[in-house]
ROPAMI-68577 format. One record per residue (C-alpha): residue number from 1; residue in three letters; x, y, z. Coordinates in nm, 3 decimals, decimal comma. Layout:
N
   resi   resn        px        py        pz
    NUM    ala         X         Y         Z
...
This chain:
462
   resi   resn        px        py        pz
      1    unk    10,576    11,052    13,371
      2    unk    10,432    10,802    13,649
      3    unk    10,631    10,532    13,753
      4    unk    10,416    10,216    13,676
      5    unk    10,715     9,972    13,753
      6    unk    10,461     9,782    13,995
      7    unk    10,205     9,752    13,719
      8    unk    10,449     9,584    13,521
      9    unk    10,495     9,279    13,771
     10    unk    10,154     9,214    13,686
     11    unk    10,202     9,202    13,287
     12    unk    10,321     8,837    13,269
     13    unk    10,167     8,794    12,956
     14    unk    10,214     9,101    12,787
     15    unk    10,293     9,111    12,420
     16    unk    10,479     9,353    12,270
     17    unk    10,355     9,558    11,972
     18    unk    10,691     9,492    11,791
     19    unk    10,525     9,138    11,724
     20    unk    10,225     9,121    11,538
     21    unk     9,865     9,168    11,636
     22    unk     9,745     9,166    12,011
     23    unk     9,568     8,900    12,156
     24    unk     9,209     8,899    12,184
     25    unk     9,047     8,940    12,523
     26    unk     8,683     8,772    12,595
     27    unk     8,688     8,659    12,214
     28    unk     8,702     9,013    12,069
     29    unk     8,839     9,283    12,286
     30    unk     9,195     9,393    12,271
     31    unk     9,382     9,595    12,518
     32    unk     9,649     9,807    12,455
     33    unk     9,871     9,943    12,747
     34    unk    10,111    10,183    12,873
     35    unk    10,045    10,482    12,609
     36    unk    10,036    10,840    12,639
     37    unk     9,735    10,957    12,424
     38    unk     9,739    11,321    12,237
     39    unk     9,389    11,469    12,293
     40    unk     9,364    11,667    11,969
     41    unk     9,037    11,841    12,104
     42    unk     9,221    11,980    12,411
     43    unk     9,573    11,996    12,340
     44    unk     9,681    11,768    12,645
     45    unk     9,858    11,469    12,653
     46    unk     9,691    11,206    12,866
     47    unk     9,993    10,999    13,020
     48    unk    10,002    10,606    13,102
     49    unk     9,670    10,521    12,962
     50    unk     9,557    10,184    12,835
     51    unk     9,255    10,160    12,565
     52    unk     9,020     9,896    12,509
     53    unk     8,919     9,799    12,144
     54    unk     8,620     9,579    12,030
     55    unk     8,448     9,589    11,702
     56    unk     8,684     9,846    11,545
     57    unk     8,584    10,059    11,786
     58    unk     8,775    10,237    12,111
     59    unk     8,523    10,117    12,393
     60    unk     8,733    10,323    12,688
     61    unk     9,028    10,497    12,791
     62    unk     9,165    10,451    13,108
     63    unk     9,473    10,565    13,321
     64    unk     9,690    10,285    13,399
     65    unk     9,628    10,279    13,759
     66    unk     9,285    10,190    13,676
     67    unk     9,383     9,877    13,508
     68    unk     9,164     9,599    13,619
     69    unk     9,335     9,341    13,890
     70    unk     9,675     9,515    13,775
     71    unk     9,662     9,359    13,466
     72    unk     9,688     9,015    13,592
     73    unk     9,598     8,731    13,371
     74    unk     9,529     8,979    13,048
     75    unk     9,686     8,942    12,742
     76    unk     9,792     9,318    12,686
     77    unk     9,980     9,481    12,386
     78    unk    10,246     9,707    12,573
     79    unk    10,241    10,026    12,408
     80    unk    10,587    10,102    12,570
     81    unk    10,535    10,460    12,637
     82    unk    10,457    10,545    12,310
     83    unk    10,237    10,831    12,189
     84    unk     9,907    10,750    12,071
     85    unk     9,719    11,017    11,792
     86    unk     9,412    10,953    11,582
     87    unk     9,515    10,856    11,224
     88    unk     9,578    11,172    10,971
     89    unk     9,352    11,251    10,662
     90    unk     9,445    11,327    10,356
     91    unk     9,185    11,551    10,198
     92    unk     9,280    11,600     9,844
     93    unk     9,404    11,263     9,687
     94    unk     9,390    11,105     9,324
     95    unk     9,331    10,726     9,336
     96    unk     9,419    10,554     9,053
     97    unk     9,182    10,362     8,823
     98    unk     9,164     9,992     8,808
     99    unk     9,309     9,889     8,465
    100    unk     9,115     9,606     8,321
    101    unk     9,042     9,478     8,632
    102    unk     9,372     9,534     8,769
    103    unk     9,351     9,685     9,129
    104    unk     9,749     9,633     9,192
    105    unk     9,830    10,020     9,161
    106    unk     9,504    10,092     9,368
    107    unk     9,592     9,859     9,676
    108    unk     9,950     9,995     9,620
    109    unk     9,840    10,331     9,699
    110    unk     9,659    10,235    10,012
    111    unk     9,938    10,090    10,183
    112    unk    10,116    10,387    10,112
    113    unk     9,888    10,572    10,286
    114    unk     9,850    10,370    10,570
    115    unk    10,256    10,316    10,614
    116    unk    10,243    10,688    10,646
    117    unk     9,959    10,705    10,932
    118    unk     9,685    10,843    10,663
    119    unk     9,369    10,656    10,786
    120    unk     9,140    10,873    10,581
    121    unk     9,107    10,975    10,220
    122    unk     8,923    11,239    10,049
    123    unk     8,952    11,124     9,654
    124    unk     8,893    11,428     9,427
    125    unk     8,853    11,268     9,072
    126    unk     8,592    10,969     9,062
    127    unk     8,586    10,624     8,888
    128    unk     8,354    10,368     8,903
    129    unk     8,656    10,129     9,024
    130    unk     8,708    10,329     9,326
    131    unk     8,323    10,306     9,448
    132    unk     8,433     9,886     9,446
    133    unk     8,773     9,954     9,609
    134    unk     8,609    10,145     9,888
    135    unk     8,328     9,839     9,965
    136    unk     8,653     9,604     9,962
    137    unk     8,816     9,836    10,238
    138    unk     8,495     9,886    10,450
    139    unk     8,448     9,467    10,419
    140    unk     8,844     9,411    10,517
    141    unk     8,904     9,233    10,175
    142    unk     9,154     9,493    10,141
    143    unk     9,384     9,698    10,376
    144    unk     9,360    10,077    10,359
    145    unk     9,263    10,395    10,480
    146    unk     8,852    10,476    10,495
    147    unk     8,758    10,676    10,172
    148    unk     8,516    10,938    10,072
    149    unk     8,484    10,949     9,673
    150    unk     8,434    11,223     9,443
    151    unk     8,267    11,150     9,113
    152    unk     8,406    11,231     8,759
    153    unk     8,523    11,587     8,691
    154    unk     8,231    11,837     8,638
    155    unk     8,418    12,133     8,438
    156    unk     8,357    12,317     8,130
    157    unk     8,440    12,026     7,881
    158    unk     8,233    11,756     8,038
    159    unk     7,973    11,980     8,126
    160    unk     7,823    12,046     7,789
    161    unk     7,487    12,274     7,917
    162    unk     7,294    12,332     8,227
    163    unk     7,086    12,054     8,151
    164    unk     7,379    11,786     8,139
    165    unk     7,518    11,949     8,469
    166    unk     7,164    11,858     8,661
    167    unk     7,191    11,519     8,506
    168    unk     7,556    11,435     8,585
    169    unk     7,487    11,556     8,956
    170    unk     7,198    11,328     8,969
    171    unk     7,390    11,008     8,816
    172    unk     7,685    11,088     9,046
    173    unk     7,466    11,059     9,362
    174    unk     7,299    10,784     9,284
    175    unk     7,583    10,608     9,200
    176    unk     7,702    10,619     9,534
    177    unk     7,959    10,918     9,545
    178    unk     8,044    11,123     9,855
    179    unk     8,066    11,440     9,698
    180    unk     8,123    11,647     9,349
    181    unk     8,440    11,786     9,230
    182    unk     8,424    12,089     9,009
    183    unk     8,693    12,200     8,766
    184    unk     8,765    12,518     8,552
    185    unk     8,585    12,607     8,280
    186    unk     8,228    12,604     8,379
    187    unk     7,982    12,929     8,287
    188    unk     7,757    13,099     8,562
    189    unk     7,443    12,897     8,406
    190    unk     7,649    12,572     8,410
    191    unk     7,802    12,624     8,740
    192    unk     7,420    12,730     8,933
    193    unk     7,268    12,437     8,756
    194    unk     7,541    12,209     8,915
    195    unk     7,494    12,380     9,281
    196    unk     7,080    12,362     9,268
    197    unk     7,101    12,031     9,225
    198    unk     7,363    11,895     9,434
    199    unk     7,189    12,092     9,731
    200    unk     6,817    11,949     9,607
    201    unk     6,970    11,609     9,623
    202    unk     7,187    11,660     9,945
    203    unk     7,563    11,590     9,809
    204    unk     7,861    11,803     9,892
    205    unk     8,050    12,028     9,615
    206    unk     8,366    12,194     9,564
    207    unk     8,707    12,219     9,389
    208    unk     8,876    12,476     9,184
    209    unk     8,714    12,833     9,119
    210    unk     8,600    12,876     8,745
    211    unk     8,743    13,228     8,626
    212    unk     8,405    13,296     8,482
    213    unk     8,187    13,238     8,799
    214    unk     8,449    13,392     9,047
    215    unk     8,516    13,301     9,404
    216    unk     8,221    13,519     9,556
    217    unk     7,955    13,322     9,348
    218    unk     8,117    13,015     9,408
    219    unk     8,120    13,053     9,818
    220    unk     7,773    13,203     9,829
    221    unk     7,644    12,941     9,643
    222    unk     7,730    12,643     9,861
    223    unk     8,087    12,543     9,796
    224    unk     8,176    12,315    10,074
    225    unk     8,568    12,346    10,009
    226    unk     8,782    12,555     9,808
    227    unk     9,101    12,345     9,672
    228    unk     9,427    12,522     9,686
    229    unk     9,296    12,829     9,796
    230    unk     9,197    12,879     9,439
    231    unk     9,009    13,187     9,334
    232    unk     9,139    13,470     9,618
    233    unk     9,417    13,587     9,441
    234    unk     9,176    13,649     9,133
    235    unk     8,908    13,802     9,350
    236    unk     9,186    14,049     9,490
    237    unk     9,259    14,191     9,143
    238    unk     9,043    14,475     9,004
    239    unk     9,168    14,447     8,643
    240    unk     9,019    14,139     8,512
    241    unk     9,201    14,160     8,203
    242    unk     9,523    14,061     8,415
    243    unk     9,395    13,737     8,417
    244    unk     9,454    13,620     8,060
    245    unk     9,563    13,275     8,102
    246    unk     9,811    13,299     7,791
    247    unk    10,030    13,557     7,993
    248    unk     9,952    13,515     8,348
    249    unk    10,098    13,175     8,427
    250    unk     9,952    12,878     8,617
    251    unk     9,700    12,954     8,894
    252    unk     9,824    13,349     8,770
    253    unk    10,101    13,338     8,972
    254    unk    10,309    13,596     8,709
    255    unk    10,041    13,875     8,840
    256    unk    10,017    13,805     9,198
    257    unk    10,144    14,189     9,240
    258    unk     9,827    14,314     9,123
    259    unk     9,673    14,150     9,437
    260    unk     9,485    14,456     9,618
    261    unk     9,520    14,295     9,978
    262    unk     9,255    14,548    10,098
    263    unk     9,009    14,311     9,937
    264    unk     9,102    14,022    10,171
    265    unk     8,932    14,094    10,474
    266    unk     8,570    14,107    10,319
    267    unk     8,673    13,786    10,121
    268    unk     8,760    13,621    10,453
    269    unk     8,432    13,716    10,618
    270    unk     8,222    13,617    10,317
    271    unk     8,437    13,266    10,366
    272    unk     8,321    13,247    10,713
    273    unk     7,990    13,322    10,680
    274    unk     7,911    13,052    10,440
    275    unk     8,091    12,793    10,666
    276    unk     8,340    12,729    10,350
    277    unk     8,649    12,504    10,412
    278    unk     9,018    12,526    10,286
    279    unk     9,199    12,232    10,139
    280    unk     9,564    12,429    10,105
    281    unk     9,800    12,169     9,928
    282    unk    10,074    12,421     9,993
    283    unk    10,347    12,125     9,919
    284    unk    10,208    12,094     9,554
    285    unk    10,284    12,445     9,481
    286    unk    10,609    12,416     9,647
    287    unk    10,702    12,124     9,456
    288    unk    10,507    12,150     9,124
    289    unk    10,517    12,542     9,064
    290    unk    10,815    12,600     9,300
    291    unk    11,174    12,696     9,173
    292    unk    11,373    12,401     9,304
    293    unk    11,437    12,199     8,987
    294    unk    11,250    11,869     8,876
    295    unk    11,535    11,696     8,890
    296    unk    11,596    11,755     9,259
    297    unk    11,250    11,573     9,328
    298    unk    11,279    11,290     9,064
    299    unk    11,552    11,169     9,322
    300    unk    11,365    11,198     9,632
    301    unk    11,369    10,858     9,815
    302    unk    10,978    10,812     9,797
    303    unk    10,996    10,844     9,447
    304    unk    11,072    10,467     9,444
    305    unk    10,741    10,358     9,524
    306    unk    10,589    10,467     9,225
    307    unk    10,617    10,373     8,830
    308    unk    10,919    10,510     8,674
    309    unk    10,659    10,618     8,388
    310    unk    10,449    10,837     8,608
    311    unk    10,769    11,004     8,784
    312    unk    10,929    11,079     8,428
    313    unk    10,584    11,219     8,322
    314    unk    10,621    11,493     8,663
    315    unk    10,943    11,551     8,544
    316    unk    10,833    11,660     8,188
    317    unk    10,550    11,835     8,293
    318    unk    10,748    12,060     8,549
    319    unk    11,043    12,093     8,316
    320    unk    10,833    12,231     8,017
    321    unk    10,747    12,543     8,287
    322    unk    11,138    12,535     8,370
    323    unk    11,214    12,567     7,987
    324    unk    10,953    12,870     7,970
    325    unk    11,107    13,081     8,219
    326    unk    10,784    13,068     8,434
    327    unk    10,931    12,889     8,741
    328    unk    11,225    13,129     8,793
    329    unk    11,288    13,204     9,146
    330    unk    11,224    13,594     9,101
    331    unk    10,839    13,492     8,958
    332    unk    10,785    13,192     9,181
    333    unk    10,914    13,386     9,540
    334    unk    10,660    13,623     9,568
    335    unk    10,363    13,403     9,426
    336    unk    10,455    13,151     9,721
    337    unk    10,515    13,403     9,981
    338    unk    10,162    13,546     9,900
    339    unk    10,011    13,186     9,917
    340    unk    10,158    13,166    10,280
    341    unk    10,038    13,464    10,391
    342    unk     9,682    13,374    10,252
    343    unk     9,720    13,068    10,425
    344    unk     9,785    13,203    10,780
    345    unk     9,533    13,495    10,701
    346    unk     9,264    13,250    10,642
    347    unk     9,351    13,023    10,931
    348    unk     9,416    13,302    11,203
    349    unk     9,070    13,456    11,124
    350    unk     8,910    13,111    11,202
    351    unk     8,848    12,974    10,854
    352    unk     8,844    12,585    10,882
    353    unk     9,131    12,405    10,692
    354    unk     9,157    12,064    10,604
    355    unk     9,503    11,890    10,585
    356    unk     9,553    11,816    10,183
    357    unk     9,871    11,797     9,976
    358    unk     9,709    11,641     9,625
    359    unk     9,841    11,299     9,582
    360    unk     9,941    11,173     9,372
    361    unk    10,025    11,460     9,173
    362    unk    10,338    11,601     9,070
    363    unk    10,644    11,503     9,329
    364    unk    10,373    11,403     9,567
    365    unk    10,372    11,051     9,678
    366    unk    10,093    10,927     9,861
    367    unk    10,111    10,923    10,216
    368    unk    10,468    11,064    10,211
    369    unk    10,326    11,399    10,092
    370    unk    10,140    11,447    10,345
    371    unk    10,442    11,505    10,577
    372    unk    10,583    11,757    10,343
    373    unk    10,229    11,922    10,346
    374    unk    10,304    11,908    10,743
    375    unk    10,636    12,078    10,722
    376    unk    10,486    12,349    10,492
    377    unk    10,190    12,443    10,709
    378    unk    10,441    12,473    11,001
    379    unk    10,671    12,721    10,828
    380    unk    10,365    12,898    10,750
    381    unk    10,314    12,949    11,088
    382    unk    10,054    12,700    11,182
    383    unk    10,108    12,535    11,568
    384    unk    10,166    12,190    11,588
    385    unk     9,828    12,150    11,761
    386    unk     9,635    12,337    11,489
    387    unk     9,853    12,109    11,221
    388    unk     9,730    11,801    11,383
    389    unk     9,345    11,932    11,399
    390    unk     9,347    11,981    11,045
    391    unk     9,436    11,590    10,968
    392    unk     9,190    11,452    11,248
    393    unk     8,909    11,624    11,418
    394    unk     8,846    11,875    11,128
    395    unk     8,828    11,630    10,878
    396    unk     8,556    11,434    11,089
    397    unk     8,386    11,778    11,122
    398    unk     8,390    11,837    10,728
    399    unk     8,188    11,520    10,688
    400    unk     7,965    11,610    10,982
    401    unk     8,081    11,318    11,147
    402    unk     8,251    11,432    11,512
    403    unk     8,306    11,216    11,759
    404    unk     8,316    10,908    11,505
    405    unk     8,663    10,919    11,400
    406    unk     8,959    11,151    11,439
    407    unk     8,955    11,158    11,817
    408    unk     9,111    10,924    12,070
    409    unk     8,807    10,868    12,299
    410    unk     8,492    10,624    12,401
    411    unk     8,309    10,541    12,085
    412    unk     8,512    10,638    11,821
    413    unk     8,686    10,481    11,566
    414    unk     8,971    10,251    11,658
    415    unk     9,219    10,396    11,390
    416    unk     9,502    10,555    11,511
    417    unk     9,891    10,579    11,503
    418    unk    10,148    10,496    11,798
    419    unk    10,486    10,697    11,731
    420    unk    10,818    10,764    11,947
    421    unk    10,767    11,114    12,034
    422    unk    10,515    11,326    12,108
    423    unk    10,390    11,535    11,775
    424    unk    10,275    11,821    11,969
    425    unk    10,643    11,897    12,037
    426    unk    10,800    11,714    11,729
    427    unk    10,585    11,669    11,436
    428    unk    10,861    11,442    11,235
    429    unk    10,807    11,159    11,466
    430    unk    10,471    11,105    11,249
    431    unk    10,681    11,034    10,925
    432    unk    10,773    10,686    11,052
    433    unk    10,479    10,526    11,276
    434    unk    10,559    10,247    11,506
    435    unk    10,231    10,095    11,490
    436    unk     9,934    10,168    11,287
    437    unk     9,565    10,054    11,403
    438    unk     9,314    10,069    11,174
    439    unk     8,971     9,921    11,285
    440    unk     9,092     9,766    11,562
    441    unk     9,348     9,590    11,345
    442    unk     9,760     9,636    11,415
    443    unk     9,998     9,702    11,163
    444    unk    10,326     9,655    11,300
    445    unk    10,637     9,862    11,191
    446    unk    10,773     9,539    11,024
    447    unk    10,449     9,469    10,845
    448    unk    10,449     9,808    10,695
    449    unk    10,809     9,785    10,569
    450    unk    10,719     9,461    10,429
    451    unk    10,465     9,567    10,209
    452    unk    10,663     9,887    10,127
    453    unk    10,938     9,654    10,000
    454    unk    10,703     9,477     9,793
    455    unk    10,585     9,802     9,642
    456    unk    10,991     9,933     9,572
    457    unk    11,031     9,582     9,416
    458    unk    10,712     9,612     9,166
    459    unk    10,863     9,965     9,060
    460    unk    11,209     9,849     9,019
    461    unk    11,338    10,100     8,705
    462    unk    11,414     9,867     8,423
């Protein structure tokens, strides 16, 4: 690191970020100094930088050596050598619905994301209250990450006919939802009606792969993202009679030995050709469908931030599979190894990945689960830089918003995180942000911990 002692002499009015917010310069501008910027595009760390922020945007990034007048007379938030990286995105989230107009659980969920450095979410099971919540965040009425909201599920039960599928797609587009979420149970006529209408009204769609539709038909007809890497295992099994849901287990995990690996290269080529994205949710399968007992996860520290009833429901769900003998290590380990290898094969071939953990879902607490996902991606063989990209520049590219967020550069949203160590060398440093900056507003660790304590108190087990 460069020695910036001389510069520090001019910072008589420095304000530490361990206080509250930085002071404003010229009425609106804020300056954050003495930080090291993680450039997720180049993979470089830009040492000893200062950032100028205004109106929720990054106005510029300069070396500390170019600080105007060496900082004399400026009110600067001192980053104290912290590393700055773009806020992460959770690209498979499930926001709770408001109950009788009560948004407490929704707002608590948003704080859980913020406190973990998650500043964008793609919600995957829509409700009209989510649209109102999104507006409140945009106007600053509620603190939280920016949101992309799906409409209610399109599945074999909710979509009774192709005509109904057409109507539902049009209604969700008109209501202002950002994308469509498809669940299992669709047949080909219903799926094609949904796909054709979605393309006509220009709304992206994706999700699970219905067994009757299949991976090839889904991708070739415009799936923007495949959730959970669903459909690949099934596409690699020649004898479809093996996919009987009464014997094949969840996500057909019990027939993973039937998969023909020789089919994978063509599936990857098709995925690349159609520019389909993958939301892997590795931690969901490790925790929900893994062989570690439910009671082990029940006691995880982050469970205190969710209602006890929800945690008990998760325990019951997993224990049901355990009691049926489905989640024995002999059953589960080959399936998880298959998924990890599939994940790495898709990634190494260039199939774009978006960071996703599926939260809140069985033992995946919002915000905290992203760090479990990061650990799983690392164990599967993805590099630290590539992991960071799946949660920053990749989600922005997914939404055709390159350069607008997910990077630390001029013109991008002032949505970023300060941590103690370089995340390119130590991913665990992202688990406890020192400061989170959302729309140019600074949330220091004390503020984040205060909000977490409130949530914990609201969910004390009685």
